KEFI-998538 format. One record per residue (C-alpha): residue number from 1; residue in three letters; y, x, z. Coordinates in pm, 1 decimal. Layout:
BEGIN
NUM/ALA/Y/X/Z
...
//
This chain:
BEGIN
1/MET/-0.6/10.1/6.0
2/ARG/355.4/119.5/-77.3
3/GLU/632.8/49.7/161.7
4/ASN/1011.2/18.0/158.2
5/PHE/1071.2/-271.8/-91.8
6/TYR/1313.6/-520.7/24.9
7/VAL/1496.4/-852.3/-52.6
8/ASN/1819.1/-950.6/65.3
9/PHE/1906.9/-1249.9/312.9
10/GLU/2233.4/-1362.9/446.7
11/ASP/2152.5/-1199.5/799.3
12/GLY/2002.0/-869.3/654.3
13/ARG/1720.6/-709.9/460.7
14/VAL/1357.3/-802.7/477.0
15/TYR/1112.2/-523.8/388.0
16/PHE/753.6/-563.1/271.2
17/THR/467.4/-351.2/101.6
18/LEU/311.5/-383.8/-223.0
19/PRO/-58.5/-303.2/-349.6
20/ALA/-90.5/41.0/-516.2
21/THR/-228.4/-130.6/-816.4
22/TRP/102.1/-299.6/-876.8
23/HIS/378.3/-121.1/-1073.8
24/ALA/702.9/-216.4/-942.0
25/GLU/1046.5/-214.2/-1097.6
26/VAL/1343.4/-288.2/-867.1
27/VAL/1628.0/-489.6/-1039.3
28/GLU/1911.4/-334.0/-849.9
29/GLY/2132.3/-641.1/-917.7
30/ARG/2488.2/-677.3/-1033.7
31/LYS/2685.1/-354.2/-1131.6
32/ARG/2931.7/-249.8/-878.0
33/CYS/3278.0/-385.8/-929.3
34/GLU/3612.1/-306.2/-761.6
35/VAL/3699.5/-543.2/-490.4
36/CYS/4061.9/-644.7/-501.0
37/GLU/4259.8/-447.5/-257.1
38/ASP/4582.3/-666.7/-256.7
39/PRO/4496.9/-1047.1/-308.8
40/GLU/4850.1/-1147.5/-267.0
41/ASP/4955.5/-919.6/-558.7
42/GLU/4654.9/-1046.5/-766.2
43/ILE/4726.6/-1410.3/-733.1
44/LYS/5102.5/-1342.8/-814.4
45/ARG/5014.5/-1147.0/-1132.7
46/ALA/4763.1/-1417.0/-1242.4
47/LEU/5008.1/-1702.1/-1184.2
48/ASP/5286.4/-1510.1/-1340.1
49/SER/5080.4/-1424.6/-1663.2
50/PRO/4854.9/-1719.2/-1746.6
51/ILE/4630.4/-1708.3/-2048.4
52/ASN/4745.4/-1931.7/-2338.4
53/SER/4956.7/-2138.4/-2112.9
54/GLU/5301.4/-2182.2/-1962.5
55/ARG/5329.4/-2103.8/-1587.9
56/ILE/5267.5/-2377.8/-1326.7
57/GLU/5634.4/-2430.9/-1256.7
58/ARG/5715.2/-2468.8/-1624.9
59/LEU/5441.1/-2730.4/-1661.2
60/ALA/5563.1/-2909.7/-1351.2
61/ARG/5903.7/-2984.9/-1499.0
62/SER/5769.3/-3260.2/-1719.1
63/ALA/5527.7/-3389.5/-1464.7
64/SER/5563.5/-3694.4/-1219.6
65/GLU/5223.8/-3702.6/-1032.3
66/VAL/5017.1/-3392.0/-974.8
67/THR/4655.0/-3356.9/-870.2
68/VAL/4513.1/-3021.4/-760.9
69/ILE/4121.8/-3024.1/-766.6
70/PHE/3934.5/-2753.2/-589.2
71/ASP/3548.6/-2709.9/-551.7
72/ASP/3358.3/-2788.2/-246.2
73/VAL/3187.0/-2583.4/21.9
74/GLN/2887.7/-2491.2/-181.3
75/ARG/3118.1/-2246.6/-352.1
76/SER/3299.2/-1939.9/-193.3
77/THR/3617.1/-2003.3/-387.6
78/PRO/3907.5/-1913.2/-144.3
79/ALA/4093.1/-2234.5/-185.3
80/GLN/4272.6/-2190.7/138.0
81/PHE/4437.1/-1872.1/-4.1
82/ILE/4519.2/-2010.0/-359.5
83/LEU/4652.6/-2359.1/-270.2
84/PRO/4968.8/-2251.1/-89.9
85/HIS/5060.8/-2033.7/-391.6
86/VAL/4995.3/-2334.5/-629.8
87/ILE/5185.0/-2571.4/-419.7
88/GLU/5492.9/-2338.1/-386.5
89/ARG/5499.7/-2308.4/-762.6
90/LEU/5475.6/-2682.4/-803.3
91/ASN/5771.0/-2717.9/-547.8
92/LYS/5972.5/-2466.0/-755.7
93/GLY/5913.0/-2680.0/-1062.8
94/GLY/6061.4/-2982.8/-900.9
95/ILE/5744.9/-3139.4/-761.8
96/PRO/5775.1/-3229.5/-375.7
97/ASP/5474.3/-3228.2/-173.1
98/GLU/5483.5/-3612.9/-153.4
99/ARG/5381.6/-3620.7/-510.4
100/ILE/5100.9/-3385.1/-497.0
101/LYS/4738.3/-3489.6/-405.6
102/LEU/4452.2/-3263.4/-334.5
103/VAL/4091.6/-3357.3/-435.5
104/CYS/3781.8/-3176.1/-335.0
105/ALA/3563.5/-3182.1/-653.8
106/THR/3225.5/-3251.8/-491.9
107/GLY/3054.2/-3381.6/-802.2
108/THR/2753.5/-3560.6/-687.1
109/HIS/2720.0/-3336.0/-375.4
110/PRO/2743.0/-3495.9/-36.5
111/LEU/3105.3/-3591.6/63.6
112/VAL/3261.0/-3294.1/258.8
113/LYS/3300.9/-3329.1/624.3
114/GLU/3637.4/-3325.4/774.0
115/GLU/3581.8/-2988.9/956.0
116/ASP/3459.6/-2833.7/637.4
117/LEU/3740.6/-2975.6/439.1
118/LYS/3997.7/-2805.4/694.3
119/LYS/3815.3/-2482.7/654.5
120/LYS/3807.2/-2509.2/268.6
121/VAL/4192.5/-2560.2/219.3
122/GLY/4306.2/-2411.4/562.9
123/ARG/4438.4/-2609.4/859.8
124/GLU/4805.0/-2569.5/766.9
125/ILE/4757.6/-2724.5/428.5
126/TYR/4517.5/-2988.1/570.2
127/GLU/4789.3/-3105.9/820.7
128/LYS/5063.0/-3087.5/565.6
129/PHE/4879.6/-3313.9/317.0
130/LYS/4716.1/-3551.2/565.1
131/GLY/4683.3/-3881.2/362.2
132/ARG/4695.9/-3709.8/32.7
133/ILE/4378.6/-3501.9/55.7
134/PHE/4054.7/-3656.1/-47.5
135/SER/3688.0/-3571.6/-107.3
136/HIS/3569.4/-3705.8/-443.6
137/ASP/3323.3/-3992.7/-413.5
138/PRO/3095.8/-4025.7/-732.4
139/PHE/3032.9/-4392.3/-635.9
140/SER/3393.8/-4486.5/-585.9
141/GLU/3650.8/-4634.7/-818.8
142/HIS/3645.9/-4454.5/-1146.8
143/VAL/3825.6/-4523.5/-1495.6
144/PHE/3637.4/-4540.2/-1820.4
145/ILE/3818.8/-4298.1/-2060.2
146/GLY/3596.3/-4308.0/-2365.2
147/LYS/3287.5/-4146.6/-2497.2
148/THR/3211.6/-3800.7/-2608.2
149/LYS/3119.4/-3725.0/-2966.2
150/ARG/2749.3/-3722.8/-2871.2
151/GLY/2804.3/-4074.5/-2723.1
152/ILE/2813.5/-4004.4/-2331.8
153/PRO/3046.5/-4257.7/-2154.0
154/VAL/3301.3/-4081.5/-1953.1
155/GLU/3432.9/-4221.5/-1625.0
156/ILE/3663.1/-4010.6/-1401.5
157/ASN/3807.2/-4047.7/-1055.8
158/LYS/4102.2/-4297.0/-1066.7
159/MET/4335.9/-4054.9/-877.6
160/ILE/4280.1/-3788.1/-1159.1
161/HIS/4342.5/-4055.6/-1437.3
162/GLU/4671.7/-4152.9/-1263.7
163/SER/4801.1/-3789.3/-1263.6
164/ASP/5000.5/-3638.6/-1542.3
165/LEU/4940.9/-3277.8/-1448.8
166/ILE/4600.1/-3171.5/-1334.1
167/ILE/4536.0/-2835.0/-1195.6
168/GLY/4188.8/-2697.1/-1112.2
169/ILE/4068.9/-2429.2/-877.9
170/GLY/3723.5/-2282.0/-907.8
171/THR/3491.5/-1986.4/-948.2
172/CYS/3328.9/-1818.8/-1255.5
173/MET/2985.5/-1712.6/-1225.8
174/PRO/2647.7/-1737.7/-1410.1
175/HIS/2515.9/-2093.7/-1402.1
176/PRO/2154.1/-2179.3/-1510.5
177/SER/2244.1/-2474.4/-1747.8
178/SER/2617.0/-2440.6/-1861.5
179/GLY/2603.2/-2065.4/-1891.6
180/PHE/2883.9/-2004.3/-1656.3
181/GLY/3054.6/-2194.6/-1395.8
182/GLY/3435.5/-2243.1/-1389.1
183/GLY/3655.9/-2385.0/-1669.5
184/TYR/3624.7/-2745.9/-1717.2
185/LYS/3328.7/-2787.1/-1496.0
186/ILE/3573.5/-2875.1/-1210.1
187/VAL/3620.4/-3196.1/-1401.1
188/MET/3278.1/-3261.0/-1503.0
189/PRO/3079.1/-3307.7/-1282.6
190/GLY/3340.2/-3238.1/-1013.6
191/VAL/3538.0/-3567.3/-1042.6
192/THR/3329.3/-3782.3/-1273.9
193/SER/3131.3/-4078.9/-1168.0
194/TYR/2750.4/-4058.1/-1088.9
195/SER/2658.1/-4228.9/-1408.6
196/THR/2848.9/-4002.2/-1630.7
197/THR/2712.0/-3692.3/-1440.1
198/GLU/2366.0/-3833.5/-1469.6
199/ARG/2384.1/-3906.4/-1833.1
200/HIS/2516.0/-3570.1/-1917.6
201/HIS/2285.2/-3357.6/-1701.4
202/MET/1967.2/-3552.3/-1785.5
203/THR/2044.8/-3545.4/-2161.6
204/PHE/2067.3/-3178.2/-2186.6
205/LEU/1839.6/-3072.8/-1902.3
206/ARG/1561.4/-2908.9/-2116.4
207/ASN/1765.5/-2822.1/-2422.0
208/ARG/1676.0/-2460.3/-2498.2
209/PHE/2035.7/-2352.5/-2542.4
210/SER/2124.6/-2504.2/-2202.5
211/ARG/2072.2/-2176.4/-2009.8
212/VAL/2233.5/-1895.1/-1802.9
213/GLY/2498.9/-1675.9/-1981.5
214/VAL/2499.1/-1894.9/-2303.6
215/LEU/2810.4/-2071.4/-2411.9
216/ARG/2803.4/-2079.1/-2773.6
217/LYS/2607.1/-2376.0/-2912.8
218/ASN/2517.2/-2465.5/-2552.2
219/PRO/2553.6/-2859.2/-2561.2
220/PHE/2549.2/-2874.1/-2165.6
221/PHE/2869.1/-2662.1/-2169.1
222/GLU/3012.8/-2813.2/-2482.1
223/GLU/2995.6/-3157.3/-2334.1
224/ILE/3176.6/-3030.4/-2009.8
225/LYS/3450.1/-2890.4/-2229.4
226/GLU/3488.3/-3221.8/-2409.2
227/VAL/3500.8/-3434.7/-2097.3
228/GLY/3749.5/-3200.3/-1949.3
229/GLU/3977.9/-3205.6/-2239.0
230/MET/3958.8/-3592.5/-2235.9
231/ALA/4055.0/-3612.8/-1864.0
232/GLY/4357.9/-3396.6/-1944.9
233/LEU/4296.7/-3087.6/-1723.0
234/SER/4622.4/-2877.2/-1783.4
235/PHE/4570.0/-2565.1/-1598.7
236/LYS/4285.1/-2371.6/-1445.1
237/ILE/4241.7/-2083.2/-1181.7
238/ASP/3901.2/-1922.3/-1177.6
239/VAL/3813.2/-1648.6/-929.1
240/VAL/3551.3/-1387.9/-967.9
241/MET/3382.0/-1284.0/-630.7
242/ASP/3140.9/-1006.0/-547.3
243/GLU/2816.8/-1055.0/-373.7
244/LYS/2981.5/-1053.4/-27.5
245/ASP/3223.6/-1307.6/-122.7
246/ARG/3505.5/-1085.4/-158.5
247/LEU/3779.1/-1141.3/-421.1
248/VAL/3737.0/-931.4/-742.1
249/LYS/3982.4/-1066.9/-991.8
250/ILE/4159.7/-1406.8/-1067.8
251/PHE/4207.1/-1570.4/-1403.5
252/THR/4451.5/-1844.2/-1477.3
253/GLY/4579.4/-2047.2/-1778.1
254/HIS/4449.9/-2287.8/-2034.2
255/PRO/4104.9/-2406.8/-1901.7
256/PHE/3921.2/-2312.2/-2219.4
257/PHE/4074.0/-1979.1/-2291.3
258/GLU/4091.8/-1849.7/-1943.6
259/HIS/3729.4/-1947.3/-1886.8
260/MET/3603.9/-1757.0/-2196.6
261/ILE/3774.4/-1439.0/-2070.7
262/ALA/3666.1/-1494.2/-1714.9
263/SER/3305.8/-1557.4/-1835.1
264/ARG/3305.6/-1217.8/-2031.6
265/TYR/3443.1/-1039.2/-1724.8
266/SER/3173.5/-1203.3/-1497.3
267/ALA/2900.8/-1115.0/-1749.5
268/SER/3001.2/-749.6/-1746.4
269/PHE/2888.2/-692.0/-1392.8
270/HIS/2638.2/-981.8/-1333.5
271/GLU/2440.9/-873.5/-1623.8
272/VAL/2133.8/-670.0/-1537.8
273/GLU/1899.3/-485.1/-1782.9
274/ILE/1536.5/-591.3/-1733.5
275/GLY/1248.1/-440.1/-1943.6
276/SER/969.0/-649.6/-2072.8
277/PRO/870.9/-977.5/-1875.7
278/SER/674.1/-902.4/-1563.4
279/ASP/329.9/-1026.9/-1439.0
280/ILE/484.4/-1098.8/-1102.9
281/THR/854.5/-1147.6/-1008.6
282/ILE/961.3/-1145.5/-649.7
283/THR/1311.4/-1280.6/-598.3
284/SER/1535.7/-1382.4/-340.8
285/ALA/1773.0/-1688.1/-330.8
286/HIS/2046.1/-1453.7/-178.9
287/PRO/2349.3/-1500.3/-202.3
288/LEU/2314.4/-1858.9/-293.8
289/GLU/2095.0/-1968.3/-13.7
290/ILE/2226.9/-2317.1/83.3
291/GLY/2093.9/-2652.4/-57.1
292/VAL/2033.0/-2681.7/-423.2
293/GLN/2198.9/-2341.4/-491.1
294/ALA/1886.9/-2173.5/-339.7
295/THR/1687.2/-2290.8/-654.6
296/LYS/1893.8/-2078.2/-900.3
297/ALA/1706.8/-1769.2/-821.3
298/LEU/1377.0/-1947.1/-917.0
299/LEU/1530.8/-2095.6/-1241.1
300/LEU/1636.4/-1733.5/-1338.8
301/ALA/1301.7/-1577.2/-1239.1
302/GLN/1139.5/-1774.8/-1511.1
303/TYR/1320.4/-1582.7/-1781.5
304/VAL/1186.9/-1243.2/-1675.8
305/THR/827.9/-1366.9/-1588.8
306/LYS/539.3/-1378.2/-1843.7
307/ASN/406.6/-1737.7/-1912.0
308/GLY/111.2/-1786.4/-1661.4
309/GLY/243.2/-1510.9/-1426.6
310/VAL/340.3/-1527.3/-1068.7
311/ILE/677.5/-1586.4/-910.9
312/ILE/734.3/-1526.8/-543.5
313/TRP/1053.1/-1711.4/-444.8
314/VAL/1213.2/-1626.7/-122.0
315/ALA/1464.6/-1886.1/23.6
316/PRO/1527.4/-1972.3/383.5
317/HIS/1640.0/-2334.0/329.9
318/LYS/1827.0/-2325.6/652.4
319/LYS/2006.6/-2646.0/523.4
320/ALA/1741.8/-2795.3/305.0
321/GLY/1883.3/-3138.8/370.4
322/SER/1705.3/-3473.6/357.6
323/ILE/1490.0/-3401.8/31.4
324/GLY/1174.0/-3614.6/142.3
325/PRO/1221.6/-3858.0/-149.3
326/LEU/1265.6/-3561.1/-385.7
327/LEU/934.9/-3410.9/-265.5
328/SER/749.1/-3735.0/-307.3
329/GLU/859.0/-3740.9/-671.4
330/MET/750.2/-3400.6/-729.2
331/GLU/404.4/-3479.5/-585.1
332/LYS/337.3/-3740.9/-839.4
333/SER/103.9/-3625.8/-1128.4
334/ILE/345.0/-3685.7/-1407.6
335/PRO/401.0/-3391.1/-1651.6
336/ALA/775.3/-3249.6/-1670.6
337/GLY/828.0/-3403.4/-2025.7
338/GLU/720.3/-3739.2/-1928.6
339/TYR/928.2/-3736.6/-1614.7
340/HIS/1237.2/-3628.3/-1809.3
341/LYS/1182.5/-3916.2/-2050.2
342/MET/1167.6/-4166.1/-1750.9
343/PHE/1510.9/-4037.8/-1640.7
344/LEU/1664.4/-4067.6/-1981.8
345/GLU/1515.9/-4417.6/-2041.8
346/ARG/1568.1/-4578.8/-1699.6
347/GLY/1806.7/-4355.0/-1524.7
348/ILE/1763.4/-4210.6/-1161.6
349/PRO/1595.4/-4457.1/-948.1
350/GLU/1788.7/-4619.5/-686.9
351/HIS/1597.3/-4455.1/-403.7
352/LEU/1705.7/-4104.7/-525.1
353/ARG/2070.0/-4179.2/-586.3
354/ASN/2172.6/-4066.9/-246.8
355/LEU/2084.0/-3712.0/-382.5
356/GLY/2296.2/-3519.1/-614.0
357/VAL/2205.6/-3525.1/-970.7
358/SER/2166.9/-3138.9/-972.7
359/TYR/1930.1/-3190.3/-673.6
360/VAL/1723.4/-3450.7/-871.2
361/MET/1713.1/-3243.6/-1177.1
362/GLN/1480.8/-3002.1/-963.9
363/ILE/1208.9/-3249.5/-999.9
364/VAL/1180.9/-3178.4/-1380.1
365/HIS/1270.2/-2816.9/-1328.0
366/PHE/1001.4/-2762.6/-1067.2
367/LYS/723.2/-2956.7/-1249.9
368/GLU/808.4/-2759.6/-1572.0
369/ILE/788.6/-2431.8/-1381.8
370/SER/463.2/-2529.4/-1197.1
371/GLU/315.4/-2595.5/-1536.9
372/ARG/409.2/-2253.0/-1669.1
373/PHE/375.0/-2018.2/-1351.0
374/LYS/209.6/-1994.8/-1023.0
375/VAL/488.4/-2012.1/-761.7
376/ILE/458.3/-1873.5/-413.5
377/HIS/748.0/-2000.7/-186.4
378/VAL/840.3/-1803.8/118.5
379/THR/1039.6/-2026.8/336.7
380/LYS/1069.0/-2143.0/708.0
381/GLY/1292.5/-2422.2/624.9
382/LEU/1020.5/-2628.1/436.4
383/ASN/667.9/-2664.9/574.3
384/LYS/329.4/-2601.9/387.0
385/GLU/297.5/-2968.8/297.6
386/ASP/654.7/-2995.1/157.4
387/VAL/599.7/-2687.5/-61.8
388/ARG/255.6/-2830.2/-183.4
389/LYS/430.0/-3131.1/-303.0
390/MET/666.1/-2919.4/-504.0
391/GLY/361.1/-2785.4/-697.1
392/PHE/387.8/-2446.6/-518.9
393/ILE/199.5/-2237.4/-266.0
394/HIS/354.5/-2186.6/73.7
395/ALA/363.6/-1844.5/253.9
396/GLU/517.0/-1764.9/606.4
397/ASN/646.2/-1428.1/501.0
398/ILE/666.5/-1205.7/184.6
399/ASP/358.6/-988.0/288.1
400/ASP/148.6/-1310.0/297.5
401/ALA/282.8/-1396.0/-31.2
402/VAL/192.0/-1062.5/-187.1
403/ASN/-166.6/-1098.6/-56.3
404/ILE/-193.7/-1439.4/-223.3
405/ALA/-39.0/-1312.5/-539.5
406/LYS/-302.8/-1020.8/-559.8
407/GLU/-574.9/-1274.1/-582.5
408/PHE/-413.2/-1409.6/-919.6
409/VAL/-297.0/-1054.0/-1040.2
410/PRO/-487.0/-775.3/-888.3
411/LYS/-318.3/-522.7/-1114.6
412/GLY/12.4/-556.2/-1308.2
413/LYS/392.4/-520.8/-1349.9
414/VAL/607.6/-635.6/-1085.6
415/HIS/993.5/-704.1/-1104.2
416/ILE/1168.0/-722.2/-757.5
417/ILE/1501.8/-874.1/-751.6
418/PRO/1664.4/-848.5/-408.7
419/SER/1944.0/-1073.5/-477.1
420/GLY/1841.1/-1326.2/-749.3
421/GLY/2082.7/-1604.2/-704.1
422/ASN/2357.7/-1504.6/-946.6
423/ILE/2238.6/-1240.6/-1176.6
424/LEU/2245.6/-1258.9/-1539.0
425/PRO/1914.6/-1131.5/-1657.6
426/LYS/1907.8/-943.8/-2003.4
427/VAL/1529.7/-894.1/-2102.9
428/GLY/1445.7/-619.4/-2338.4
429/THR/1122.4/-533.1/-2519.4
430/HIS/1061.7/-181.5/-2362.9
//
């Protein structure tokens, strides 16, 4: 046995050993990037020089009602730092605080608790905007604004529709389906209705171009862009963060153009070179360990593992949430393709609609992955029976998972991805 291999967790590294018959390649993760030394100077620079757009204070001159949208607590975007700068510039442009609303773009995630909202925007902003700060509810009142070219009906939050200047704040990072987060994604699914999000996500769920790092000809991304344009998102601020949630760079301006540049920049250090696909992949959900975010490491691992191979997915699931109904659906002996058709034809069943659409998507993803790979799930947040319902094998720790995997693959090539949650794997042929 060989020692000193590890994966990362929020609270430190976990070490494990591998059989001598396994040839291991460690995927070191994202390239090093320079952390921003002066965030105040960086936000000033970015807001002073927006990409393909006028400055916020200039846009504000022709506006009456402004809404600033920011992402929820499942993202590390430092809204509490950015919001005061945005509000200050709106004020300079002639918009008083009384004509500004703040909306947390939860998408179909759970509504944000008051304490979490205070933390996200900062207590000073929270107190200052009491009565004008909201958490998006995908089941609340929405306005139908038309259909996309592909025929998806679009309903957006009424408060967004009533605004004549909409500004978004988010993070640009690799995303399993839309290529990269950021840009217009703050609108769709950020502030669209449950039914709009459901129709979009389920339609393009298994499209072969709807994958991480791909923007060109990606229908998942292209529909998001079209919905954002229909809703009238005027200005976007996207941050790029490092693995420790430290600010690296800020991009601002026209939601499409700034996102293209931010995505290229993000790809430059998220992208990791990986040789040929492995027989076994060991990946940790770090740094995206909360809720549905933890599944991203598993979805990315499928791109670097041979069909029929083994994936060891390490995720603590400290905040797994109430996913009992989801697990029951996974347990049903219906193939991924048939289950996907059911969602498209009948919609998400009522007993699952309390869960976010991205969470429900995991039913199809997990079924598809269990059909292609043997997955060993290392977790303490879910028990053995829960993991069995997913179609996976439960392991208490990584050493146990390795012993199980050895029964399937006595000898083979192994990829170890210590932080698999937000890499952009580039698989070669060598």
